[in-house]
N, C-alpha and C positions, 0 to 999 in steps of 0.2 A: 504494500500500500504506500501511498504518498503521504507526506506530512503537510499539515495545514498550519500556516503562520497566523497567529492571533495577536492583535494589538501591538505591544512593544517588543515583538520578536519572539514571544513564546511559541513553540511549535508543539503540535499534537499530532499523533498518527491519524491519518484519514482512514475511513472505513466505508464499506458499502453494505446495504441491506436490500433484500428483495422488496420491491415496491409494496406488495401485499402485506408484508410484515411491518414495514414502516407505517403503512396506513392503519393497521390494527393498533400499533402503539400510539399513533396520533389520536385515535378514538379514545383510548384510555386516558391520555393526557387531557383531552377536551372534557371527558366525563368527570374526572376527579379534580382538574384544575390545580394539581399539586406541583407538577414538574414544569419549569419555565420553558423547556425545549426538548426536542427529541434527543439531543446530545446529553442533556442532564439525566433523562430517563435511562439511556444506555449506560452512562457512567455509573449511576447508582446500581443498576442491574448487574453490571460487571463486578463491582465491588462486593455486592451481596453474594454472587457466585463464588468469588475468590475466598471469601470468609467461610463459606460452607464447605468448599472443596479442600481448603488448606487451613484448617483450624489452627490457631496459634500464630499464624503468619501475620506480621504487622502490616496492616493495610489501613491507610487513612480513613477516618470516618467520613460518611457522605457530607457533602456541602450542606444539604438540606436534610432535616429529619422530620419524619411523619409523626405528628402528635394526634392521639385519639380524640 
């Protein structure tokens, strides 16, 4: 994948998703209104997956937290 340059020179790896999956995620974002963007949803989902698959591995907490 390619890297995407954001703002003051910070780069992030680019990624692609099948359109149907991106559309389904966008519906969830629209329904709950919790995540500010598709990227924020993907980032949080990836962190959650890493924590589950690699318990004890130090992974930063999500930028946003869901409060009941």
